[in-house]
MDAnalysis code that builds the backbone (N, CA, C; Angstrom):
import MDAnalysis as mda
import numpy as np

u = mda.Universe.empty(594, n_residues=198, atom_resindex=np.repeat(np.arange(198), 3), trajectory=True)
u.add_TopologyAttr("name", ["N", "CA", "C"] * 198)
u.add_TopologyAttr("resid", np.arange(1, 199))
u.add_TopologyAttr("resname", ["UNK", "UNK", "UNK", "UNK", "UNK", "UNK", "UNK", "UNK", "UNK", "UNK", "UNK", "UNK", "UNK", "UNK", "UNK", "UNK", "UNK", "UNK", "UNK", "UNK", "UNK", "UNK", "UNK", "UNK", "UNK", "UNK", "UNK", "UNK", "UNK", "UNK", "UNK", "UNK", "UNK", "UNK", "UNK", "UNK", "UNK", "UNK", "UNK", "UNK", "UNK", "UNK", "UNK", "UNK", "UNK", "UNK", "UNK", "UNK", "UNK", "UNK", "UNK", "UNK", "UNK", "UNK", "UNK", "UNK", "UNK", "UNK", "UNK", "UNK", "UNK", "UNK", "UNK", "UNK", "UNK", "UNK", "UNK", "UNK", "UNK", "UNK", "UNK", "UNK", "UNK", "UNK", "UNK", "UNK", "UNK", "UNK", "UNK", "UNK", "UNK", "UNK", "UNK", "UNK", "UNK", "UNK", "UNK", "UNK", "UNK", "UNK", "UNK", "UNK", "UNK", "UNK", "UNK", "UNK", "UNK", "UNK", "UNK", "UNK", "UNK", "UNK", "UNK", "UNK", "UNK", "UNK", "UNK", "UNK", "UNK", "UNK", "UNK", "UNK", "UNK", "UNK", "UNK", "UNK", "UNK", "UNK", "UNK", "UNK", "UNK", "UNK", "UNK", "UNK", "UNK", "UNK", "UNK", "UNK", "UNK", "UNK", "UNK", "UNK", "UNK", "UNK", "UNK", "UNK", "UNK", "UNK", "UNK", "UNK", "UNK", "UNK", "UNK", "UNK", "UNK", "UNK", "UNK", "UNK", "UNK", "UNK", "UNK", "UNK", "UNK", "UNK", "UNK", "UNK", "UNK", "UNK", "UNK", "UNK", "UNK", "UNK", "UNK", "UNK", "UNK", "UNK", "UNK", "UNK", "UNK", "UNK", "UNK", "UNK", "UNK", "UNK", "UNK", "UNK", "UNK", "UNK", "UNK", "UNK", "UNK", "UNK", "UNK", "UNK", "UNK", "UNK", "UNK", "UNK", "UNK", "UNK", "UNK", "UNK", "UNK", "UNK", "UNK", "UNK", "UNK", "UNK"])
u.atoms.positions = np.array([
    [-32.572, 3.989, -22.738],
    [-32.337, 5.352, -22.327],
    [-31.572, 5.341, -21.003],
    [-30.444, 6.049, -20.910],
    [-29.675, 6.067, -19.671],
    [-30.469, 6.724, -18.545],
    [-30.212, 6.276, -17.315],
    [-30.928, 6.858, -16.188],
    [-30.143, 8.053, -15.649],
    [-30.856, 8.953, -14.988],
    [-30.217, 10.129, -14.399],
    [-29.557, 9.728, -13.084],
    [-28.708, 10.600, -12.571],
    [-28.045, 10.348, -11.288],
    [-29.089, 10.206, -10.190],
    [-30.102, 11.073, -10.215],
    [-31.157, 11.016, -9.211],
    [-31.889, 9.669, -9.257],
    [-32.191, 9.197, -10.459],
    [-32.848, 7.892, -10.611],
    [-31.935, 6.772, -10.111],
    [-30.655, 6.884, -10.415],
    [-29.694, 5.873, -9.980],
    [-29.615, 5.826, -8.453],
    [-29.565, 6.985, -7.811],
    [-29.497, 7.043, -6.348],
    [-30.761, 6.430, -5.743],
    [-31.918, 6.751, -6.300],
    [-33.168, 6.180, -5.799],
    [-33.174, 4.662, -5.977],
    [-32.657, 4.204, -7.105],
    [-32.570, 2.758, -7.365],
    [-31.636, 2.085, -6.360],
    [-30.484, 2.709, -6.102],
    [-29.525, 2.166, -5.140],
    [-30.143, 2.102, -3.742],
    [-30.854, 3.147, -3.357],
    [-31.483, 3.185, -2.039],
    [-32.552, 2.098, -1.923],
    [-33.381, 1.965, -2.950],
    [-34.422, 0.935, -2.935],
    [-33.794, -0.460, -2.850],
    [-32.696, -0.657, -3.573],
    [-31.999, -1.944, -3.529],
    [-31.431, -2.196, -2.131],
    [-30.866, -1.163, -1.531],
    [-30.307, -1.288, -0.182],
    [-31.388, -1.687, 0.822],
    [-32.530, -1.017, 0.754],
    [-33.638, -1.326, 1.675],
    [-34.133, -2.760, 1.452],
    [-34.266, -3.164, 0.199],
    [-34.724, -4.524, -0.116],
    [-33.731, -5.566, 0.407],
    [-32.455, -5.295, 0.256],
    [-31.430, -6.225, 0.746],
    [-31.503, -6.333, 2.258],
    [-31.616, -5.194, 2.924],
    [-31.667, -5.189, 4.397],
    [-32.884, -5.978, 4.883],
    [-34.014, -5.804, 4.230],
    [-35.221, -6.539, 4.614],
    [-35.047, -8.031, 4.341],
    [-34.428, -8.365, 3.229],
    [-34.222, -9.774, 2.888],
    [-33.300, -10.447, 3.894],
    [-32.274, -9.754, 4.339],
    [-31.358, -10.336, 5.321],
    [-32.074, -10.660, 6.620],
    [-33.054, -9.851, 6.974],
    [-33.814, -10.065, 8.204],
    [-34.698, -11.301, 8.093],
    [-35.239, -11.572, 6.898],
    [-36.199, -12.666, 6.721],
    [-35.530, -14.018, 6.464],
    [-34.294, -14.033, 6.013],
    [-33.616, -15.278, 5.634],
    [-33.229, -16.125, 6.847],
    [-33.001, -17.427, 6.578],
    [-32.402, -18.307, 7.582],
    [-30.966, -17.835, 7.796],
    [-30.290, -18.372, 8.806],
    [-28.899, -17.981, 9.034],
    [-28.048, -18.274, 7.798],
    [-28.206, -19.464, 7.244],
    [-27.424, -19.831, 6.045],
    [-27.759, -18.883, 4.888],
    [-29.044, -18.644, 4.667],
    [-29.469, -17.748, 3.601],
    [-28.954, -16.332, 3.807],
    [-28.973, -15.881, 5.039],
    [-28.493, -14.542, 5.358],
    [-27.010, -14.405, 5.014],
    [-26.200, -15.384, 5.423],
    [-24.753, -15.340, 5.158],
    [-24.474, -15.374, 3.658],
    [-25.149, -16.259, 2.940],
    [-24.924, -16.388, 1.502],
    [-25.421, -15.155, 0.746],
    [-26.589, -14.690, 1.130],
    [-27.224, -13.541, 0.484],
    [-26.389, -12.272, 0.686],
    [-25.974, -12.021, 1.920],
    [-25.177, -10.820, 2.217],
    [-23.870, -10.839, 1.442],
    [-23.188, -11.973, 1.441],
    [-21.912, -12.075, 0.727],
    [-22.116, -11.871, -0.772],
    [-23.206, -12.416, -1.315],
    [-23.474, -12.257, -2.747],
    [-23.708, -10.788, -3.102],
    [-24.459, -10.077, -2.269],
    [-24.702, -8.665, -2.546],
    [-23.432, -7.831, -2.405],
    [-22.610, -8.149, -1.408],
    [-21.349, -7.429, -1.252],
    [-20.421, -7.726, -2.426],
    [-20.415, -8.969, -2.874],
    [-19.601, -9.352, -4.021],
    [-20.033, -8.558, -5.258],
    [-21.345, -8.449, -5.475],
    [-21.865, -7.684, -6.620],
    [-21.528, -6.201, -6.477],
    [-21.646, -5.671, -5.257],
    [-21.331, -4.256, -5.041],
    [-19.854, -3.977, -5.317],
    [-18.983, -4.903, -4.921],
    [-17.552, -4.755, -5.219],
    [-17.313, -4.809, -6.723],
    [-17.991, -5.740, -7.375],
    [-17.866, -5.864, -8.825],
    [-18.295, -4.564, -9.506],
    [-19.425, -4.007, -9.070],
    [-19.911, -2.750, -9.636],
    [-18.910, -1.624, -9.402],
    [-18.349, -1.567, -8.191],
    [-17.373, -0.538, -7.868],
    [-16.134, -0.673, -8.748],
    [-15.693, -1.890, -8.973],
    [-14.521, -2.103, -9.818],
    [-14.806, -1.741, -11.278],
    [-16.013, -2.074, -11.751],
    [-16.402, -1.672, -13.114],
    [-16.270, -0.161, -13.272],
    [-16.731, 0.564, -12.256],
    [-16.690, 2.023, -12.311],
    [-15.267, 2.563, -12.225],
    [-14.336, 1.745, -11.776],
    [-12.957, 2.166, -11.563],
    [-12.042, 1.818, -12.728],
    [-12.578, 1.159, -13.728],
    [-11.762, 0.680, -14.839],
    [-12.173, 1.350, -16.145],
    [-11.276, 1.346, -17.079],
    [-11.552, 1.881, -18.410],
    [-12.708, 1.089, -19.028],
    [-13.609, 1.778, -19.672],
    [-14.745, 1.128, -20.315],
    [-14.299, 0.455, -21.613],
    [-14.610, -0.822, -21.714],
    [-14.285, -1.583, -22.918],
    [-15.286, -2.717, -23.024],
    [-15.684, -3.059, -24.234],
    [-16.703, -4.096, -24.415],
    [-16.235, -5.471, -23.953],
    [-14.937, -5.701, -23.833],
    [-14.415, -7.008, -23.420],
    [-14.160, -7.121, -21.922],
    [-14.473, -6.090, -21.161],
    [-14.121, -6.069, -19.740],
    [-14.730, -7.247, -18.978],
    [-15.983, -7.563, -19.250],
    [-16.656, -8.662, -18.550],
    [-15.907, -9.971, -18.774],
    [-15.654, -10.297, -20.022],
    [-14.976, -11.552, -20.353],
    [-13.526, -11.549, -19.870],
    [-12.829, -10.439, -20.079],
    [-11.408, -10.370, -19.725],
    [-11.152, -10.408, -18.220],
    [-12.063, -9.809, -17.442],
    [-11.767, -9.649, -16.021],
    [-12.718, -10.337, -15.047],
    [-13.983, -10.529, -15.418],
    [-14.967, -10.946, -14.422],
    [-15.588, -12.324, -14.635],
    [-15.493, -12.911, -15.805],
    [-16.171, -14.185, -16.076],
    [-15.268, -15.388, -15.870],
    [-15.895, -16.522, -15.572],
    [-15.180, -17.798, -15.487],
    [-13.994, -17.781, -14.554],
    [-12.816, -18.009, -15.117],
    [-11.594, -18.033, -14.300],
    [-10.779, -16.757, -14.487],
    [-11.410, -15.695, -14.938],
    [-10.727, -14.414, -15.141],
    [-10.212, -13.878, -13.799],
    [-9.264, -12.966, -13.826],
    [-8.618, -12.490, -12.597],
    [-9.563, -11.938, -11.526],
    [-10.696, -11.353, -11.902],
    [-11.604, -10.763, -10.918],
    [-12.910, -11.539, -10.788],
    [-12.863, -12.834, -11.037],
    [-14.087, -13.635, -10.991],
    [-14.452, -14.076, -9.577],
    [-13.562, -13.921, -8.620],
    [-13.874, -14.369, -7.254],
    [-14.050, -13.186, -6.302],
    [-14.807, -13.418, -5.258],
    [-15.043, -12.430, -4.208],
    [-13.703, -12.012, -3.605],
    [-12.844, -12.971, -3.339],
    [-11.536, -12.695, -2.744],
    [-10.703, -11.763, -3.622],
    [-10.656, -12.025, -4.919],
    [-9.881, -11.186, -5.833],
    [-10.450, -9.773, -5.895],
    [-11.762, -9.655, -5.860],
    [-12.394, -8.330, -5.913],
    [-12.088, -7.535, -4.651],
    [-12.099, -8.215, -3.508],
    [-11.756, -7.548, -2.245],
    [-10.325, -7.012, -2.331],
    [-9.405, -7.854, -2.779],
    [-7.995, -7.451, -2.854],
    [-7.797, -6.266, -3.795],
    [-8.390, -6.331, -4.991],
    [-8.185, -5.245, -5.945],
    [-8.812, -3.948, -5.441],
    [-10.004, -4.031, -4.850],
    [-10.642, -2.823, -4.308],
    [-9.738, -2.186, -3.255],
    [-9.093, -3.008, -2.431],
    [-8.171, -2.487, -1.419],
    [-6.962, -1.829, -2.076],
    [-6.338, -2.518, -3.028],
    [-5.122, -2.000, -3.642],
    [-5.371, -0.811, -4.572],
    [-6.605, -0.622, -5.006],
    [-6.953, 0.576, -5.772],
    [-7.328, 1.737, -4.856],
    [-7.345, 1.483, -3.548],
    [-7.695, 2.527, -2.592],
    [-9.189, 2.770, -2.474],
    [-9.994, 1.816, -2.908],
    [-11.452, 1.964, -2.856],
    [-12.014, 1.617, -1.471],
    [-11.317, 0.732, -0.754],
    [-11.753, 0.330, 0.581],
    [-10.560, 0.416, 1.530],
    [-10.863, 0.599, 2.794],
    [-9.820, 0.695, 3.810],
    [-9.330, -0.690, 4.221],
    [-8.254, -0.711, 4.968],
    [-7.720, -1.965, 5.505],
    [-8.765, -2.622, 6.412],
    [-9.493, -1.803, 7.175],
    [-10.519, -2.314, 8.082],
    [-11.706, -2.903, 7.319],
    [-12.091, -2.236, 6.242],
    [-13.176, -2.755, 5.406],
    [-12.746, -4.062, 4.752],
    [-11.507, -4.107, 4.287],
    [-10.992, -5.347, 3.689],
    [-11.055, -6.485, 4.707],
    [-10.645, -6.212, 5.944],
    [-10.667, -7.249, 6.986],
    [-12.097, -7.737, 7.216],
    [-13.059, -6.813, 7.288],
    [-14.449, -7.216, 7.491],
    [-14.983, -8.004, 6.296],
    [-14.659, -7.572, 5.085],
    [-15.095, -8.317, 3.906],
    [-14.498, -9.720, 3.887],
    [-13.238, -9.851, 4.263],
    [-12.625, -11.180, 4.327],
    [-13.299, -12.041, 5.401],
    [-13.686, -11.416, 6.518],
    [-14.397, -12.153, 7.567],
    [-15.763, -12.595, 7.070],
    [-16.479, -11.713, 6.419],
    [-17.799, -12.059, 5.862],
    [-17.645, -13.175, 4.831],
    [-16.611, -13.094, 4.011],
    [-16.352, -14.145, 3.015],
    [-16.073, -15.485, 3.698],
    [-15.302, -15.477, 4.778],
    [-14.999, -16.744, 5.467],
    [-16.245, -17.312, 6.155],
    [-17.089, -16.430, 6.680],
    [-18.355, -16.888, 7.285],
    [-19.247, -17.470, 6.186],
    [-19.323, -16.790, 5.049],
    [-20.094, -17.315, 3.915],
    [-19.604, -18.700, 3.529],
    [-18.288, -18.859, 3.447],
    [-17.719, -20.158, 3.071],
    [-18.061, -21.239, 4.086],
    [-18.068, -20.887, 5.349],
    [-18.421, -21.878, 6.373],
    [-19.866, -22.341, 6.197],
    [-20.772, -21.405, 5.946],
    [-22.171, -21.775, 5.718],
    [-22.329, -22.557, 4.410],
    [-21.597, -22.170, 3.390],
    [-21.762, -22.792, 2.075],
    [-21.155, -24.182, 1.978],
    [-20.094, -24.446, 2.718],
    [-19.350, -25.694, 2.534],
    [-19.511, -26.712, 3.655],
    [-20.416, -26.457, 4.589],
    [-20.673, -27.418, 5.663],
    [-22.153, -27.807, 5.635],
    [-22.395, -29.066, 5.381],
    [-23.775, -29.548, 5.272],
    [-24.492, -29.543, 6.619],
    [-23.719, -29.721, 7.707],
    [-24.368, -29.739, 9.022],
    [-24.935, -28.357, 9.335],
    [-25.797, -28.334, 10.311],
    [-26.448, -27.090, 10.683],
    [-25.420, -26.136, 11.277],
    [-25.218, -25.040, 10.622],
    [-24.331, -23.991, 11.118],
    [-25.220, -22.785, 11.372],
    [-24.958, -22.081, 12.457],
    [-25.742, -20.878, 12.736],
    [-24.801, -19.766, 13.176],
    [-25.343, -18.581, 13.246],
    [-24.541, -17.458, 13.717],
    [-24.172, -17.625, 15.182],
    [-24.868, -18.505, 15.873],
    [-24.554, -18.750, 17.281],
    [-23.468, -19.807, 17.461],
    [-23.038, -20.479, 16.372],
    [-21.907, -21.410, 16.458],
    [-20.699, -20.595, 16.910],
    [-19.922, -21.150, 17.823],
    [-18.864, -20.374, 18.480],
    [-17.907, -19.689, 17.505],
    [-17.407, -20.426, 16.507],
    [-16.422, -19.813, 15.600],
    [-17.047, -18.699, 14.767],
    [-18.307, -18.883, 14.361],
    [-18.999, -17.851, 13.586],
    [-19.322, -16.659, 14.480],
    [-19.824, -16.934, 15.675],
    [-20.198, -15.861, 16.611],
    [-18.997, -14.981, 16.951],
    [-17.855, -15.602, 17.213],
    [-16.653, -14.827, 17.548],
    [-16.250, -13.906, 16.399],
    [-16.286, -14.422, 15.177],
    [-15.921, -13.594, 14.021],
    [-16.927, -12.460, 13.815],
    [-18.215, -12.754, 14.009],
    [-19.234, -11.713, 13.844],
    [-19.034, -10.582, 14.851],
    [-18.708, -10.942, 16.072],
    [-18.527, -9.920, 17.110],
    [-17.266, -9.076, 16.885],
    [-16.382, -9.540, 16.038],
    [-15.167, -8.778, 15.733],
    [-15.292, -7.931, 14.470],
    [-16.456, -7.957, 13.832],
    [-16.660, -7.137, 12.638],
    [-16.634, -5.659, 13.028],
    [-15.742, -4.916, 12.427],
    [-15.518, -3.525, 12.802],
    [-16.571, -2.566, 12.263],
    [-17.313, -2.987, 11.230],
    [-18.347, -2.123, 10.670],
    [-19.693, -2.290, 11.384],
    [-19.756, -3.180, 12.366],
    [-20.984, -3.344, 13.144],
    [-21.056, -2.242, 14.187],
    [-22.235, -1.657, 14.318],
    [-22.419, -0.607, 15.317],
    [-23.030, -1.162, 16.607],
    [-23.272, -2.477, 16.643],
    [-23.867, -3.099, 17.828],
    [-22.849, -3.240, 18.950],
    [-23.352, -3.325, 20.182],
    [-22.483, -3.620, 21.319],
    [-22.020, -5.063, 21.193],
    [-20.842, -5.332, 21.700],
    [-20.217, -6.644, 21.558],
    [-21.131, -7.783, 22.017],
    [-21.909, -7.573, 23.083],
    [-22.741, -8.660, 23.632],
    [-24.013, -8.926, 22.810],
    [-24.316, -8.101, 21.834],
    [-25.502, -8.333, 21.005],
    [-25.357, -9.618, 20.195],
    [-26.485, -10.067, 19.640],
    [-26.500, -11.308, 18.857],
    [-25.526, -11.238, 17.682],
    [-24.828, -12.337, 17.409],
    [-23.864, -12.367, 16.303],
    [-24.492, -12.037, 14.946],
    [-25.710, -12.511, 14.714],
    [-26.360, -12.223, 13.437],
    [-26.576, -10.725, 13.269],
    [-26.916, -10.045, 14.360],
    [-27.081, -8.590, 14.311],
    [-25.787, -7.902, 13.901],
    [-24.663, -8.370, 14.457],
    [-23.362, -7.818, 14.074],
    [-23.113, -8.052, 12.579],
    [-23.412, -9.265, 12.127],
    [-23.166, -9.634, 10.727],
    [-23.988, -8.766, 9.780],
    [-25.293, -8.657, 10.031],
    [-26.150, -7.886, 9.115],
    [-25.839, -6.391, 9.183],
    [-25.493, -5.898, 10.374],
    [-25.143, -4.475, 10.502],
    [-23.861, -4.176, 9.721],
    [-22.859, -5.031, 9.880],
    [-21.593, -4.817, 9.162],
    [-21.808, -4.927, 7.657],
    [-22.548, -5.949, 7.223],
    [-22.795, -6.134, 5.785],
    [-23.547, -4.933, 5.219],
    [-24.542, -4.437, 5.940],
    [-25.320, -3.285, 5.475],
    [-24.459, -2.024, 5.421],
    [-23.651, -1.821, 6.444],
    [-22.781, -0.644, 6.475],
    [-21.768, -0.659, 5.343],
    [-21.179, -1.815, 5.101],
    [-20.196, -1.926, 4.018],
    [-20.880, -1.729, 2.664],
    [-22.051, -2.317, 2.506],
    [-22.789, -2.163, 1.242],
    [-23.078, -0.687, 0.962],
    [-23.550, 0.035, 1.973],
    [-23.835, 1.461, 1.798],
    [-22.565, 2.230, 1.444],
    [-21.460, 1.887, 2.101],
    [-20.192, 2.559, 1.830],
    [-19.712, 2.279, 0.406],
    [-19.841, 1.028, -0.057],
    [-19.425, 0.679, -1.412],
    [-20.257, 1.425, -2.445],
    [-21.557, 1.497, -2.203],
    [-22.430, 2.200, -3.139],
    [-22.110, 3.693, -3.174],
    [-21.845, 4.273, -2.013],
    [-21.493, 5.695, -1.943],
    [-20.166, 5.962, -2.640],
    [-19.196, 5.101, -2.432],
    [-17.893, 5.247, -3.081],
    [-18.047, 5.183, -4.594],
    [-18.882, 4.280, -5.066],
    [-19.116, 4.161, -6.501],
    [-19.702, 5.427, -7.106],
    [-20.567, 6.094, -6.364],
    [-21.177, 7.332, -6.867],
    [-20.149, 8.453, -7.016],
    [-19.115, 8.424, -6.197],
    [-18.111, 9.495, -6.199],
    [-16.994, 9.263, -7.211],
    [-16.886, 8.067, -7.742],
    [-15.723, 7.723, -8.549],
    [-15.922, 8.071, -10.015],
    [-14.864, 8.524, -10.640],
    [-14.873, 8.799, -12.075],
    [-13.905, 7.813, -12.723],
    [-14.401, 7.067, -13.667],
    [-13.575, 6.053, -14.333],
    [-12.478, 6.716, -15.154],
    [-11.329, 6.066, -15.216],
    [-10.266, 6.617, -16.061],
    [-10.639, 6.472, -17.535],
    [-10.029, 7.298, -18.354],
    [-10.267, 7.180, -19.787],
    [-9.232, 6.247, -20.385],
    [-9.598, 5.674, -21.509],
    [-8.680, 4.766, -22.185],
    [-7.480, 5.554, -22.699],
    [-6.303, 4.995, -22.520],
    [-5.087, 5.648, -23.003],
    [-5.159, 5.737, -24.524],
    [-4.839, 6.909, -25.071],
    [-4.906, 7.043, -26.535],
    [-3.828, 6.206, -27.214],
    [-4.024, 6.018, -28.494],
    [-3.071, 5.250, -29.303],
    [-1.692, 5.900, -29.189],
    [-0.726, 5.123, -28.718],
    [0.620, 5.671, -28.560],
    [1.644, 4.958, -29.438],
    [1.147, 4.284, -30.484],
    [2.069, 3.648, -31.433],
    [2.843, 4.722, -32.172],
    [4.115, 4.454, -32.492],
    [4.872, 5.445, -33.261],
    [4.318, 5.547, -34.683],
    [4.380, 6.751, -35.218],
    [3.937, 6.966, -36.601],
    [5.006, 6.411, -37.540],
    [4.658, 6.301, -38.811],
    [5.633, 5.821, -39.792],
    [6.840, 6.762, -39.862],
    [6.598, 8.064, -39.748],
    [7.697, 9.042, -39.777],
    [8.618, 8.837, -38.567],
    [8.024, 8.575, -37.381],
    [8.836, 8.340, -36.177],
    [9.654, 7.052, -36.314],
    [9.044, 6.039, -36.912],
    [9.771, 4.783, -37.138],
    [10.949, 5.004, -38.087],
    [10.695, 5.751, -39.169],
    [11.755, 6.027, -40.145],
    [12.887, 6.814, -39.500],
    [12.533, 7.805, -38.682],
    [13.552, 8.609, -38.004],
    [14.375, 7.741, -37.054],
    [13.726, 6.818, -36.349],
    [14.437, 5.919, -35.424],
    [15.376, 4.994, -36.185],
    [14.933, 4.481, -37.347],
    [15.791, 3.615, -38.162],
    [17.010, 4.379, -38.670],
    [16.789, 5.621, -39.119],
    [17.896, 6.448, -39.624],
    [18.884, 6.748, -38.502],
    [18.367, 7.042, -37.314],
    [19.229, 7.328, -36.165],
    [20.049, 6.096, -35.784],
    [19.429, 4.939, -35.801],
    [20.144, 3.695, -35.480],
    [21.204, 3.405, -36.538],
    [20.851, 3.615, -37.803],
    [21.807, 3.364, -38.892],
    [23.012, 4.288, -38.761],
    [22.765, 5.551, -38.445],
    [23.856, 6.508, -38.285],
    [24.736, 6.125, -37.105],
    [24.132, 5.678, -35.985],
    [24.907, 5.279, -34.811],
    [25.798, 4.082, -35.135],
    [25.274, 3.133, -35.907],
    [26.066, 1.956, -36.295],
    [27.230, 2.384, -37.187],
    [26.972, 3.266, -38.158],
    [28.037, 3.737, -39.053],
    [29.136, 4.454, -38.269],
    [28.740, 5.300, -37.309],
    [29.714, 6.020, -36.495],
    [30.542, 5.053, -35.660],
    [29.905, 4.025, -35.130],
    [30.615, 3.023, -34.336],
    [31.597, 2.243, -35.206],
    [31.153, 1.856, -36.407],
    [32.041, 1.120, -37.322],
    [33.252, 1.977, -37.710],
    [33.004, 3.259, -37.999],
    [34.112, 4.158, -38.349],
    [35.091, 4.294, -37.194],
    [34.571, 4.399, -35.978],
    [35.413, 4.532, -34.795],
    [36.254, 3.275, -34.604],
    [35.634, 2.106, -34.812],
    [36.355, 0.838, -34.657],
    [37.418, 0.688, -35.743],
    [37.087, 1.118, -36.975],
    [38.061, 1.077, -38.079],
    [39.257, 1.983, -37.771],
    [38.964, 3.166, -37.240],
    [40.044, 4.115, -36.900],
    [40.935, 3.544, -35.805],
    [40.330, 2.939, -34.781],
    [41.109, 2.335, -33.693],
    [41.940, 1.148, -34.211],
    [41.342, 0.362, -35.097],
    [42.054, -0.800, -35.662],
    [43.233, -0.371, -36.501],
    [43.091, 0.673, -37.308],
    [44.157, 1.163, -38.157],
    [45.298, 1.766, -37.334],
    [44.933, 2.441, -36.223],
    [45.989, 3.062, -35.409],
    [46.768, 2.017, -34.622],
    [46.218, 0.881, -34.370],
    [46.916, -0.186, -33.645],
    [47.833, -0.983, -34.573],
    [47.571, -0.965, -35.849],
    [48.345, -1.779, -36.822],
    [49.647, -1.176, -37.186],
])
């Protein structure tokens, strides 16, 4: 049974609160990975809502090596569809790069590591003062972007599938007759020009 809009909003809010609480309890590495994963899913959901509904959409666009299977590709498409601002795109790319640093370095990385801290303090969706802890900037920006993505999704109406625009058999026949007539007229014109030159 489909859920109502009110139920969906309550579900989204409960999910948002659970995510925010989870980010607070996680280690630095867990926080970075968890936040990026939720933002990636929120972008995916937003893109689903922005595309024509088709049973093959998951396989065609989101699975394996499909065009929208990566966080980076989803960020780019959301930007180019006008779903997110240039500033949001920049913050998402920063969050993605921080996630990658935590995910691909076995050594202990923390939000207090200089390169991570500098990027966190430059997140534009953070409402914290610049001197606040880098992790606070990261979680505030991730939470703000998540809320914005969810709100944008609620406002969007998916496009409808374009109707069948194949030509009918009558249209095909008319096009063939028109082409045949054009060829005959051209041949007659060429014959007339050839005869007048001889």
